[in-house]
GUKOL-196130 format. One record per atom (N, C-alpha, C, O, CB): residue in one letter; x, z, y. Coordinates in steps of 0.05 Angstrom, whole numbers, padded with zeros to 5 digits, always signed. Each point is the difference from the previous one (the first is absolute). Glycine has a CB too. Example, Ala and Ser with C-alpha at 12.3 -4.5 7.8 and 13.67 -1.06 7.14 Angstrom:
BEGIN
a+00264+00156-00114;a-00018+00000+00024;a+00018+00000+00024;a+00021+00013+00000;a-00059+00012-00023;s+00031-00039+00044;s+00016+00001+00024;s-00015+00014+00022;s+00010+00004+00022;s+00014-00047-00035;
% end
This chain:
BEGIN
m+00112+00039-00028;m+00008+00028+00004;m-00031+00019+00001;m-00006+00020-00012;m+00057-00037+00041;s-00068-00001-00007;s-00020+00011-00001;s-00022+00016-00022;s-00012+00021+00001;s+00028-00052+00029;f-00012+00003-00053;f-00015+00013-00020;f+00012+00022-00016;f-00010+00010-00020;f-00011-00050+00020;l+00044+00045+00012;l+00019+00023-00013;l-00006+00033+00010;l-00002+00022-00011;l+00043-00064+00012;l-00046+00028+00036;l+00002+00024+00013;l-00032+00015+00009;l-00006+00023+00006;l+00058-00046+00009;d-00066+00000-00017;d-00033+00016+00005;d-00004+00019-00024;d+00004+00025+00002;d-00031-00068+00020;p+00018+00030-00045;p-00005+00031-00017;p+00009+00021+00003;p-00017+00018-00002;p+00013-00037-00024;p+00032+00029+00031;p+00004+00025-00004;p-00011+00006+00035;p-00015+00019+00004;p+00060-00017-00051;l-00039-00013+00061;l-00013+00005+00026;l-00025+00005+00005;l-00011+00017+00015;l+00040-00038-00005;l-00039+00000-00028;l-00032+00011-00005;l-00008+00022-00004;l-00014+00013+00015;l+00009-00042-00029;v+00016+00039-00018;v-00005+00027-00008;v+00009+00029+00023;v-00012+00021+00005;v+00020-00048-00057;a+00017+00017+00062;a+00004+00015+00017;a-00016+00005+00033;a+00005+00019+00016;a+00033-00030-00050;t-00052-00006+00036;t-00016-00002+00025;t-00020+00026-00018;t+00002+00024+00006;t+00002-00088+00023;g-00021+00054-00048;g-00015+00002-00005;g-00002+00033-00002;g-00017+00014+00011;g+00016-00064-00026;a+00025+00059-00004;a+00000+00025-00007;a+00002+00019+00033;a-00014+00020+00002;a+00038-00035-00059;a-00009+00008+00079;a+00004+00009+00023;a-00025+00003+00016;a-00003+00017+00017;a+00045-00034-00022;i-00066-00010-00005;i-00023+00009+00018;i-00018+00021-00023;i-00016+00016+00009;i+00013-00067+00029;e+00006+00050-00058;e-00016+00028-00023;e+00019+00023+00012;e-00011+00021-00004;e-00001-00047-00055;r+00034+00029+00071;r+00007+00030+00001;r-00006+00001+00026;r-00008+00024+00001;r+00045-00015-00036;v-00039-00019+00061;v+00000+00003+00027;v-00030-00005+00001;v-00008+00023+00000;v+00057-00038+00016;v-00068+00001-00014;v-00022-00002+00004;v-00019+00013-00012;v-00004-00010-00023;v+00021-00020+00034;p-00030+00048-00005;p-00014+00019-00011;p-00032-00007-00015;p-00012+00005-00021;p+00044+00022+00060;d-00039-00043-00014;d-00029-00011-00009;d-00002-00020-00019;d+00019-00015+00003;d-00033+00025+00037;e-00002-00017-00059;e+00006-00021-00018;e-00007-00014+00004;e+00008-00020-00012;e-00003+00034-00010;a-00033-00018+00049;a-00005-00027-00008;a+00019-00013+00029;a+00001-00025+00004;a-00059+00029-00037;a+00069+00012+00047;a+00012-00016+00014;a+00033-00008-00011;a+00015-00013+00015;a-00050+00034+00023;a+00043-00015-00061;a+00022-00005-00013;a-00008-00025-00017;a+00016-00018-00004;a+00001+00067+00006;r-00046-00048-00012;r-00005-00024-00016;r+00001-00025+00022;r+00007-00022-00008;r-00040+00051-00031;t+00028-00027+00063;t-00002-00012+00022;t+00030-00012-00001;t+00010-00020-00011;t-00049+00050+00036;l+00049-00014-00013;l+00030-00003+00003;l+00009-00012-00024;l+00015-00018+00005;l-00008+00057+00025;s-00011-00033-00062;s+00014-00016-00022;s-00001-00024+00012;s+00019-00015+00005;s-00030+00038-00045;t-00011-00025+00043;t-00017-00027-00003;t+00010-00023+00028;t+00000-00025-00002;t-00048+00058-00024;a+00053-00021+00042;a+00011-00019+00024;a+00028+00000-00009;a+00012-00020+00008;a-00044+00031+00037;t+00043+00001-00057;t+00030+00005-00013;t+00002-00025-00013;t+00010-00019+00012;t-00006+00070-00023;v-00014-00053-00015;v-00001-00018-00008;v+00001-00031+00008;v+00016-00017-00009;v-00030+00054-00006;a-00007-00039+00032;a-00016-00017+00015;a+00024-00018+00010;a+00006-00024-00005;a-00050+00057+00018;t+00056-00017+00002;t+00030-00003+00015;t+00019-00017-00018;t+00010-00022+00006;t-00012+00071+00017;f+00006-00036-00042;f+00022-00005-00011;f-00007-00027-00012;f+00019-00015-00001;f-00003+00064-00006;v-00041-00061-00003;v-00012-00012-00014;v-00002-00029+00025;v+00002-00024-00008;v-00027+00072-00029;g+00022-00042+00065;g+00002-00022+00009;g+00023-00008+00011;g+00005-00024+00002;g-00044+00029+00000;v+00057+00017+00006;v+00025-00009+00006;v+00015-00015-00015;v+00009-00022+00005;v-00011+00055+00015;s+00006-00016-00048;s+00013-00013-00022;s-00013-00031+00005;s+00016-00018+00005;s-00011+00066-00041;t-00032-00055+00034;t-00005-00033-00004;t+00010-00006+00021;t+00017-00018-00002;t-00056+00011-00022;l+00035+00015+00045;l+00014-00013+00025;l+00026-00012-00007;l+00005-00024+00003;l-00026+00058+00028;l+00039-00016-00042;l+00025-00004-00002;l+00006-00017-00018;l+00020-00014+00003;l-00014+00050+00011;y-00028-00039-00040;y+00007-00014-00022;y-00007-00031+00010;y+00011-00020-00009;y-00020+00063-00028;l-00009-00043+00054;l-00015-00024+00012;l+00025-00019+00024;l+00000-00024+00003;l-00058+00059-00009;r+00068-00023+00014;r+00020-00001+00020;r-00017-00003+00026;r+00002-00020+00014;r+00037-00001-00045;a-00054+00039+00037;a-00022-00006+00023;a+00020+00004+00028;a+00015+00019-00005;a-00066+00004-00025;p+00055-00031+00052;p+00009-00003+00017;p-00012+00021+00019;p-00015-00009+00018;p+00029-00036-00034;v-00008+00076+00014;v-00003+00012+00008;v+00025+00018+00020;v+00021+00010-00008;v-00059-00024-00029;p+00025+00013+00066;p+00020+00008+00012;p+00011+00034-00012;p-00016+00017-00007;p-00005-00054+00048;g+00041+00039-00042;g+00015+00029+00000;g-00002-00003-00036;g+00021+00011-00007;g-00038+00026+00063;l+00004-00046-00078;l-00003+00003-00027;l+00033-00003-00013;l+00005+00009-00022;l-00060-00029+00024;s+00073+00007+00014;s+00030-00010-00010;s+00007+00030+00008;s+00020+00003-00014;s-00007-00063+00023;l-00016+00084+00003;l+00011+00023-00002;l-00002+00012-00023;l+00015+00020-00002;l-00019-00019+00040;l-00007-00005-00054;l-00001+00007-00034;l+00018-00009-00019;l+00010+00010-00020;l-00053-00011+00026;y+00044-00023+00005;y+00014-00013-00027;y+00027-00006+00004;y+00015+00000-00020;y-00054-00022+00006;r+00049+00016+00036;r+00024-00004+00022;r+00022+00020-00006;r+00023-00009-00003;r-00055-00007+00041;p+00030+00039-00040;p+00024+00022-00011;p-00001-00007-00027;p+00021+00008-00010;p-00026+00035+00042;f-00005-00050-00044;f+00007-00009-00034;f+00012-00004-00008;f+00008+00006-00022;f-00025-00015+00017;g+00033-00018+00035;g+00015-00031-00007;g-00032-00016-00011;g+00007-00022-00010;g+00056+00041-00012;a-00082-00017+00021;a-00018-00021-00013;a-00011-00025+00028;a-00008+00001+00023;a-00012+00046-00067;a+00026-00068+00022;a-00016-00029+00022;a-00027+00004+00018;a-00003-00005+00024;a+00018-00028-00064;d-00031+00042+00025;d-00030-00004+00008;d-00004+00031-00019;d+00013+00019-00009;d-00028-00086+00014;g-00009+00059-00004;g-00020+00020-00004;g-00012+00006-00033;g-00007+00019-00014;g-00005-00034+00066;r+00014-00006-00053;r-00001-00022-00031;r+00027+00010-00021;r-00002+00008-00023;r-00019-00061+00054;d+00040+00049-00018;d+00029+00011-00015;d-00006+00026+00004;d-00005+00007-00023;d+00043-00041+00032;f-00042+00053+00006;f+00003+00031+00005;f-00019+00014-00026;f+00005+00021-00012;f+00000-00026+00072;m-00028-00016-00064;m-00023+00015-00020;m+00016-00012-00018;m+00014+00018-00007;m-00065-00011+00025;l+00059-00030-00033;l+00010-00014-00021;l+00032+00010-00009;l+00004+00002-00024;l-00036-00043+00042;g+00053+00049-00001;g+00030+00007-00007;g+00017+00013+00009;g+00012+00018-00011;g-00015-00047+00001;s+00007+00016+00045;s+00017+00003+00022;s+00026+00024-00016;s+00008+00022+00006;s-00054-00034+00040;g+00050+00001-00058;g+00033+00005-00011;g-00005+00017-00020;g+00019+00013-00008;g+00010-00016+00050;v-00044+00005-00049;v-00008+00028-00023;v+00009-00023-00026;v+00017+00004-00017;v-00072+00034+00042;v+00038-00060-00021;v+00004-00012-00026;v-00003-00032+00009;v-00019-00008+00013;v-00002+00051-00047;s+00042-00059+00024;s-00005-00029+00010;s-00030-00011-00013;s-00009+00004-00022;s+00067-00014+00023;f-00072-00006+00025;f-00024-00011-00009;f-00005-00019+00013;f-00006+00010+00022;f-00010+00023-00036;a+00014-00058+00015;a-00001-00025+00019;a-00035+00006+00003;a-00018-00007-00015;a+00065-00036-00005;d-00048+00054+00040;d-00029+00007+00009;d-00008-00029+00014;d-00025-00002+00000;d+00032+00061+00009;r+00004-00081+00003;r-00014-00025+00004;r-00008-00013-00017;r-00004-00024+00007;r+00021+00023+00022;e-00019+00004-00046;e-00005-00024-00021;e-00004+00021-00032;e+00007-00003-00023;e+00032-00043+00055;a-00064+00074-00010;a-00022+00006-00015;a-00012-00016-00006;a+00000-00020+00014;a-00001+00050-00001;g-00016-00029-00037;g-00027-00022-00008;g-00024+00028-00005;g-00002+00023+00010;g+00034-00075-00045;p-00047+00034+00016;p-00025+00016-00004;p+00004+00025-00020;p-00016+00018-00001;p-00011-00062+00010;r+00042+00042-00019;r+00000+00018-00020;r+00016+00030+00017;r-00010+00021-00006;r+00010-00067-00039;t+00022+00047+00061;t+00002+00014+00019;t-00025+00010+00017;t-00009+00023-00002;t+00051-00045-00003;h-00052+00006+00021;h-00011+00014+00022;h-00029+00017-00024;h-00008+00023+00005;h+00025-00069+00050;a-00024+00034-00074;a-00011+00011-00023;a+00004+00035-00002;a-00013+00020-00003;a+00023-00070-00018;l+00011+00043+00023;l+00014+00028-00013;l+00002+00018+00029;l-00015+00019+00006;l+00051-00044-00052;a-00023+00019+00056;a-00004+00004+00030;a-00035+00019+00006;a-00001+00023+00006;a+00037-00079+00004;a-00052+00045-00013;a-00031+00007+00008;a-00007+00017-00020;a-00019+00016+00002;a+00004-00058+00019;a+00036+00038-00050;a-00011+00028-00016;a+00017+00025+00011;a-00013+00021+00006;a+00001-00049-00052;i+00037+00027+00047;i+00005+00018+00016;i-00009+00008+00024;i-00004+00024-00002;i+00031-00034-00021;f-00035+00000+00050;f-00020+00013+00011;f-00023+00017+00001;f-00007+00018+00015;f+00027-00044-00012;a-00033+00011-00032;a-00027+00011-00015;a+00012+00030-00001;a-00016+00017+00008;a-00005-00063-00043;t+00040+00053+00028;t+00013+00023-00023;t-00002+00023+00037;t-00007+00023+00004;t+00057-00057-00064;y-00044+00021+00070;y+00001+00025+00032;y-00015+00019-00002;y+00008+00023+00002;y-00004-00053+00031;p-00036+00021-00038;p-00023+00021+00009;p-00002+00027-00018;p-00011+00022+00004;p-00018-00065+00010;a+00050+00030-00043;a+00002+00022-00024;a+00029+00020+00001;a+00003+00017-00017;a-00031-00056-00016;
% end
């Protein structure tokens, strides 16, 4: 689900920054920090990192853990526990698109 939610959230955040922050340098810094936050948190979710409070992001969606949230969480049926090298490579490719 997160792979479905993140792109529109990133675009909306970028649009909000562009409208609200008049200084171009500050807007660029804030945009970079936003993308870094999305990539960082998404990576922690995907890796099932035991970070306190991280479950607050995925539990409301009925996901069992961060990777389940990233890959499916009820939107699609996906055996995230059986994710192999191809799935991990695809996830890495999706993460790489976040800065775009």
